[in-house]
C-alpha positions in Angstrom: -46.0 -188.1 -54.2 -43.2 -189.9 -53.2 -44.5 -193.2 -54.6 -46.1 -191.3 -57.5 -42.6 -189.8 -58.3 -40.8 -193.7 -58.0 -43.6 -194.9 -60.2 -43.2 -191.8 -62.7 -39.3 -192.8 -62.9 -40.0 -196.7 -62.9 -42.2 -196.0 -66.2 -39.9 -193.8 -67.7 -37.3 -196.1 -67.3 -39.6 -198.9 -68.7 -40.2 -196.9 -71.7 -36.7 -196.1 -72.0 -35.9 -199.7 -72.4 -38.5 -200.3 -74.5 -37.3 -197.6 -76.7 -33.9 -198.9 -76.5 -34.9 -202.3 -77.5 -36.8 -201.1 -80.5 -33.8 -198.8 -81.5 -32.0 -201.8 -81.2 -34.3 -203.9 -83.4 -34.7 -201.5 -86.2 -30.6 -201.2 -85.9 -30.2 -205.1 -86.4 -32.9 -204.7 -89.3 -31.2 -202.3 -91.0 -27.5 -203.7 -90.8 -29.1 -207.0 -92.1 -30.8 -205.2 -95.3 -27.3 -203.3 -95.7 -25.3 -206.6 -95.9 -28.0 -208.3 -98.1 -27.5 -205.4 -100.4 -23.8 -205.3 -100.2 -23.6 -209.2 -101.0 -26.2 -208.7 -103.6 -24.2 -205.7 -105.2 -21.3 -208.1 -105.1 -22.8 -210.8 -106.8 -23.9 -208.9 -109.5 -20.5 -207.1 -109.9 -18.9 -210.6 -109.8 -21.3 -211.7 -112.7 -20.8 -208.6 -114.4 -17.1 -209.0 -114.5 -17.2 -212.9 -115.3 -19.1 -211.8 -118.6 -16.7 -209.0 -119.3 -13.8 -211.0 -119.0 -15.2 -214.1 -120.9 -16.0 -211.5 -123.7 -12.4 -209.9 -123.3 -11.0 -213.3 -123.4 -12.9 -214.4 -126.7 -11.8 -210.9 -128.0 -8.5 -211.2 -127.1 -8.3 -214.7 -128.7 -9.8 -213.7 -131.8 -7.2 -210.9 -132.4 -4.3 -213.4 -131.8 -5.9 -215.9 -134.3 -5.9 -212.7 -136.8 -2.4 -211.8 -135.9 -1.0 -215.5 -136.6 -2.9 -215.7 -140.0 -1.3 -212.4 -140.7 2.0 -213.5 -139.7 1.9 -216.9 -141.3 0.8 -214.9 -144.7 3.7 -212.6 -144.3 6.1 -215.4 -143.7 4.9 -217.4 -146.9 5.4 -214.6 -148.9 8.9 -214.0 -147.7 9.8 -217.5 -148.0 8.4 -217.4 -151.7 10.6 -214.1 -152.4 13.5 -215.8 -151.1 12.9 -218.9 -153.1 12.5 -217.3 -156.0 15.6 -215.2 -155.7 17.5 -218.4 -154.6 16.3 -220.3 -157.6 17.5 -217.1 -159.9 20.9 -217.0 -158.2 21.1 -221.2 -158.7 20.5 -220.9 -162.6 23.0 -217.9 -162.8 25.8 -220.0 -160.9 24.8 -223.1 -163.0 25.3 -220.7 -165.9 28.6 -219.3 -164.3 30.3 -223.2 -164.0 29.0 -224.1 -167.1 30.9 -221.4 -169.0 34.0 -222.3 -167.0 33.8 -225.3 -167.7 33.5 -225.0 -171.3 35.9 -222.4 -171.7 38.3 -224.5 -169.7 
């Protein structure tokens, strides 16, 4: 009976060691799978972010170009308006000088 108890305890200890070993292997596999899944998620997220950044950069460049063209057009219109006004004033000034010279 004593020998049977020792054998039963030894067998239980061996079964416990095997169960622990199996659980450890299972945990290691689960950790590796989680790490792989995490890296895949990070990789795909980075790829999507790069695509989105590229898209937003192109969109921003296009908008900046449109605003620059609009600003150039507005500036050209203002320049033409100021030039026309200056030419009218120049003509008026020339007439005023001419009148003063002739009337002197």
